[in-house]
Legacy VTK file of the C-alpha trace (Angstrom):
# vtk DataFile Version 3.0
C-alpha trace
ASCII
DATASET POLYDATA
POINTS 316 float
-69.391 -48.188 65.166
-67.970 -50.888 67.417
-66.588 -50.556 70.952
-63.754 -52.060 72.980
-66.101 -54.629 74.527
-67.348 -56.032 71.230
-66.160 -59.516 70.320
-64.749 -60.943 67.102
-68.111 -62.621 66.504
-69.893 -59.274 66.900
-67.675 -57.290 64.505
-67.919 -59.990 61.800
-71.643 -60.579 62.185
-73.323 -60.775 58.774
-70.025 -60.958 56.847
-69.773 -63.924 54.465
-66.147 -64.941 53.909
-66.920 -67.872 51.637
-64.227 -68.124 48.974
-61.708 -66.102 51.000
-58.392 -67.513 52.189
-56.960 -66.034 55.386
-53.558 -66.896 56.870
-53.000 -66.328 60.602
-49.827 -66.787 62.637
-50.013 -68.110 66.185
-53.297 -70.026 65.928
-52.474 -72.539 68.648
-53.844 -70.312 71.431
-55.226 -66.942 72.482
-56.127 -64.294 69.939
-54.878 -66.299 66.975
-57.012 -69.302 67.870
-60.133 -67.208 68.446
-59.596 -65.330 65.186
-59.251 -68.612 63.311
-62.368 -70.031 64.945
-64.521 -67.022 64.121
-63.237 -66.407 60.596
-63.547 -70.095 59.663
-67.103 -70.033 61.006
-67.804 -67.092 58.691
-66.803 -69.244 55.718
-63.115 -68.431 55.224
-60.492 -71.048 54.467
-57.991 -70.387 57.241
-54.312 -71.222 56.860
-53.379 -71.800 60.495
-49.719 -71.222 61.334
-48.092 -72.267 64.608
-44.586 -72.922 65.908
-44.837 -76.611 65.045
-46.978 -78.620 62.660
-48.328 -80.612 65.600
-49.576 -77.442 67.336
-51.070 -76.132 64.090
-52.819 -79.447 63.357
-54.264 -79.683 66.859
-55.643 -76.138 66.691
-57.015 -76.447 63.172
-58.733 -79.776 63.858
-60.576 -78.323 66.858
-62.550 -75.650 64.973
-65.458 -75.898 62.569
-64.805 -74.921 58.967
-62.052 -75.308 56.400
-58.535 -75.025 57.778
-55.034 -75.973 56.657
-52.197 -76.254 59.193
-48.588 -75.212 58.515
-45.548 -74.918 60.760
-44.050 -71.438 61.076
-41.506 -70.812 63.821
-40.987 -67.069 63.497
-37.637 -67.085 65.290
-36.334 -69.637 62.763
-36.130 -67.829 59.439
-35.605 -71.070 57.537
-38.918 -72.268 58.972
-40.569 -69.013 57.876
-39.249 -69.413 54.353
-40.403 -73.027 54.156
-43.862 -71.957 55.345
-43.950 -69.191 52.730
-43.007 -71.706 50.047
-45.916 -73.935 51.082
-48.325 -70.986 51.002
-47.039 -69.932 47.595
-47.756 -73.433 46.264
-51.455 -73.104 47.098
-53.748 -72.565 44.141
-55.805 -69.853 45.827
-54.660 -66.270 46.484
-54.234 -65.052 50.048
-56.949 -62.510 50.746
-55.768 -61.642 54.256
-52.621 -62.226 56.273
-52.971 -61.623 60.022
-49.557 -61.380 61.691
-50.765 -62.274 65.164
-48.050 -64.306 66.908
-45.399 -62.824 69.161
-43.450 -62.893 72.396
-43.452 -60.219 75.094
-41.075 -58.658 77.605
-38.545 -61.469 77.935
-36.990 -60.899 81.385
-33.505 -61.932 80.273
-31.671 -60.900 77.130
-31.834 -63.673 74.546
-29.963 -63.334 71.269
-30.315 -65.448 68.139
-28.843 -64.868 64.690
-27.402 -61.580 65.895
-30.732 -60.097 66.991
-32.521 -59.767 70.319
-35.204 -62.446 70.338
-38.277 -60.165 70.472
-37.069 -58.161 67.485
-36.216 -61.343 65.585
-39.529 -63.039 66.324
-42.057 -60.215 66.351
-40.575 -58.144 63.547
-38.098 -59.996 61.345
-39.997 -63.276 61.170
-43.228 -61.533 60.182
-41.461 -59.174 57.767
-39.963 -62.153 55.927
-43.304 -63.973 55.784
-45.146 -60.962 54.350
-42.378 -60.232 51.873
-42.239 -63.802 50.577
-45.992 -64.231 50.075
-46.762 -60.757 48.757
-47.457 -62.106 45.273
-50.245 -64.289 46.718
-51.709 -61.172 48.354
-51.500 -59.292 45.040
-53.495 -62.083 43.382
-56.445 -61.384 45.673
-59.175 -59.030 44.523
-58.560 -57.036 47.692
-55.510 -58.112 49.684
-55.136 -57.107 53.315
-52.285 -57.338 55.828
-53.100 -56.958 59.520
-50.040 -56.490 61.710
-50.430 -56.828 65.473
-48.570 -53.974 67.075
-49.317 -52.708 70.589
-49.795 -49.545 72.594
-46.421 -50.605 73.994
-44.864 -49.191 70.813
-44.833 -45.943 72.794
-42.445 -47.493 75.346
-39.665 -48.073 72.838
-35.980 -47.197 73.078
-34.596 -43.712 72.478
-34.890 -42.808 68.809
-37.622 -45.375 68.196
-35.366 -48.141 66.915
-31.726 -48.372 67.921
-30.075 -49.972 64.902
-26.749 -49.955 66.778
-28.058 -52.146 69.591
-30.451 -54.641 68.064
-28.602 -57.451 69.824
-28.920 -55.786 73.228
-25.166 -55.897 73.813
-25.122 -52.203 74.774
-27.936 -52.519 77.284
-31.236 -54.363 77.505
-34.659 -53.521 78.918
-37.400 -56.127 78.549
-40.246 -53.646 78.036
-38.337 -51.154 75.888
-37.163 -53.920 73.577
-40.699 -55.282 73.404
-41.872 -51.761 72.557
-39.160 -51.525 69.901
-40.390 -54.735 68.260
-43.998 -53.510 68.342
-42.984 -50.175 66.834
-41.234 -52.164 64.124
-44.514 -54.012 63.465
-46.364 -50.708 63.132
-43.762 -49.204 60.802
-43.663 -52.404 58.750
-47.406 -52.150 58.146
-46.956 -48.593 56.912
-44.006 -49.585 54.714
-45.816 -52.504 53.074
-48.922 -50.385 52.580
-46.903 -47.745 50.728
-45.295 -50.332 48.470
-48.274 -52.611 47.793
-51.308 -50.341 47.604
-50.842 -49.853 43.857
-51.274 -53.643 43.545
-54.531 -53.571 45.508
-53.039 -54.665 48.844
-53.513 -52.563 51.983
-51.753 -52.992 55.321
-52.754 -51.758 58.758
-51.504 -52.217 62.324
-53.600 -52.801 65.418
-53.418 -52.804 69.212
-55.545 -55.698 70.499
-55.735 -54.447 74.073
-54.444 -55.879 77.334
-55.345 -59.575 77.469
-54.081 -62.360 79.720
-52.930 -64.843 77.078
-49.859 -67.050 76.621
-48.097 -63.864 75.500
-47.697 -62.955 79.174
-46.111 -66.283 80.125
-42.605 -64.803 80.372
-43.484 -61.773 82.503
-41.778 -61.310 85.821
-41.831 -58.547 88.451
-44.985 -57.029 89.921
-47.102 -57.418 86.794
-46.048 -61.020 86.330
-46.888 -61.763 89.982
-50.333 -60.158 89.634
-51.183 -62.382 86.674
-50.542 -65.450 88.810
-53.075 -64.463 91.492
-56.380 -66.425 91.714
-58.480 -63.380 90.748
-56.165 -62.222 87.938
-58.462 -63.434 85.166
-61.408 -61.499 86.577
-59.404 -58.278 86.867
-57.899 -58.636 83.405
-61.178 -59.535 81.737
-63.417 -57.012 83.470
-61.324 -54.151 84.867
-57.905 -53.616 83.294
-58.179 -55.483 80.036
-60.317 -57.620 77.766
-61.382 -61.196 77.271
-59.829 -63.153 74.419
-63.002 -62.848 72.267
-62.900 -59.074 72.822
-59.167 -58.877 72.220
-59.389 -60.662 68.873
-62.102 -58.315 67.614
-59.923 -55.501 66.266
-57.803 -57.754 64.065
-60.924 -59.474 62.726
-62.593 -56.103 62.158
-59.646 -54.695 60.216
-59.252 -57.963 58.292
-62.850 -58.214 57.087
-64.928 -55.053 57.403
-66.098 -53.890 53.953
-65.800 -50.221 54.927
-62.012 -50.664 55.219
-61.602 -52.053 51.705
-59.312 -49.212 50.625
-57.890 -48.151 53.981
-54.210 -48.624 54.713
-51.277 -47.314 56.694
-53.473 -46.801 59.754
-53.372 -47.908 63.387
-56.478 -49.304 65.080
-57.423 -50.037 68.690
-60.800 -50.972 70.212
-62.195 -51.373 66.685
-61.523 -47.749 65.798
-58.670 -45.820 64.227
-56.253 -44.363 66.793
-53.281 -42.027 66.772
-49.791 -43.454 67.088
-46.764 -42.162 68.917
-44.434 -39.721 67.158
-42.222 -42.546 65.931
-45.257 -44.585 64.913
-45.875 -42.127 62.091
-42.217 -41.512 61.223
-41.960 -42.579 57.564
-38.183 -42.017 57.241
-37.732 -44.429 60.145
-40.062 -46.890 58.405
-37.931 -46.651 55.241
-34.721 -47.141 57.228
-36.209 -50.213 58.902
-37.307 -51.527 55.489
-33.800 -51.197 54.072
-32.202 -52.745 57.160
-34.630 -55.672 57.131
-34.054 -56.452 53.462
-30.304 -56.333 53.957
-30.459 -58.584 57.016
-32.770 -61.046 55.240
-30.748 -61.175 52.021
-29.647 -64.812 52.566
-33.317 -65.825 52.606
-34.197 -63.689 49.589
-31.269 -64.511 47.307
-33.310 -66.890 45.121
-36.514 -64.849 45.269
-37.615 -62.889 42.213
-40.903 -61.105 42.622
-43.256 -60.403 39.759
-42.999 -56.653 40.378
-39.207 -56.856 40.208
-39.400 -58.675 36.871
-41.649 -55.921 35.530
-39.199 -53.233 36.632
-36.295 -55.071 34.992
-38.207 -55.395 31.700
-39.015 -51.679 31.801
-35.349 -50.772 32.098
LINES 1 317
316 0 1 2 3 4 5 6 7 8 9 10 11 12 13 14 15 16 17 18 19 20 21 22 23 24 25 26 27 28 29 30 31 32 33 34 35 36 37 38 39 40 41 42 43 44 45 46 47 48 49 50 51 52 53 54 55 56 57 58 59 60 61 62 63 64 65 66 67 68 69 70 71 72 73 74 75 76 77 78 79 80 81 82 83 84 85 86 87 88 89 90 91 92 93 94 95 96 97 98 99 100 101 102 103 104 105 106 107 108 109 110 111 112 113 114 115 116 117 118 119 120 121 122 123 124 125 126 127 128 129 130 131 132 133 134 135 136 137 138 139 140 141 142 143 144 145 146 147 148 149 150 151 152 153 154 155 156 157 158 159 160 161 162 163 164 165 166 167 168 169 170 171 172 173 174 175 176 177 178 179 180 181 182 183 184 185 186 187 188 189 190 191 192 193 194 195 196 197 198 199 200 201 202 203 204 205 206 207 208 209 210 211 212 213 214 215 216 217 218 219 220 221 222 223 224 225 226 227 228 229 230 231 232 233 234 235 236 237 238 239 240 241 242 243 244 245 246 247 248 249 250 251 252 253 254 255 256 257 258 259 260 261 262 263 264 265 266 267 268 269 270 271 272 273 274 275 276 277 278 279 280 281 282 283 284 285 286 287 288 289 290 291 292 293 294 295 296 297 298 299 300 301 302 303 304 305 306 307 308 309 310 311 312 313 314 315
């Protein structure tokens, strides 16, 4: 049993990942970088994804072990599709996909492609990536998807996800819209787990904890001001939150621990399973989000035929 103060190195101690291929978004800094460093040190081949190829190359070249850098700008769905195409061209299966990257609590409403930027980046970009490389996950002996959600999923908008205001035109709150995107991450993990577990792929969501990383770069107000104080790092690391090595532990634990080989549809925090909010376990809402996401992403899926779809067509 691990605790909230255990590090990624601690929770993966003694685990040999030789022969495993793990893809991680957002490896250029923070939790993504630490996860890549630790998992590569344990023997995994890490596919390191960052907003630009330059950022990915710089991060990958600075850690020991086998790494491959790819560009994946989650708010640019064409970039996500190109990244997925590159992953699908790899000879090896993808044993684990850690959807780590994200943006948080943008103070001003930003809209792109008809969606509020946090929902586009945190949810839709990751949804498309998982959907497009699911065949590579199915090829693994034991595929895993780790989706970074947050305890902030409890702070979401009324009804969990407001499908009538995903562009924020009817009102915007930085934290509620962040919570909405993190709830979407949680529900997406449940939805993929339901649909892929028969193929040997399990998906879980996690809350990494409160960590002072680049994720907090856009914060304003009282909390944003506190993070700029000289003693902010000490307070965040030792009182209110966690260090980066501690914060990356839960995603590494869920990605690699042998005891979780057939566990899916769960939510973890502090290296243990936790309860979600009411909407976090709302499967009809997860199905509605699944249908909406596929419809929205149709232009990027028009030329995609999955192996499972081919099987269904042959059966009919």
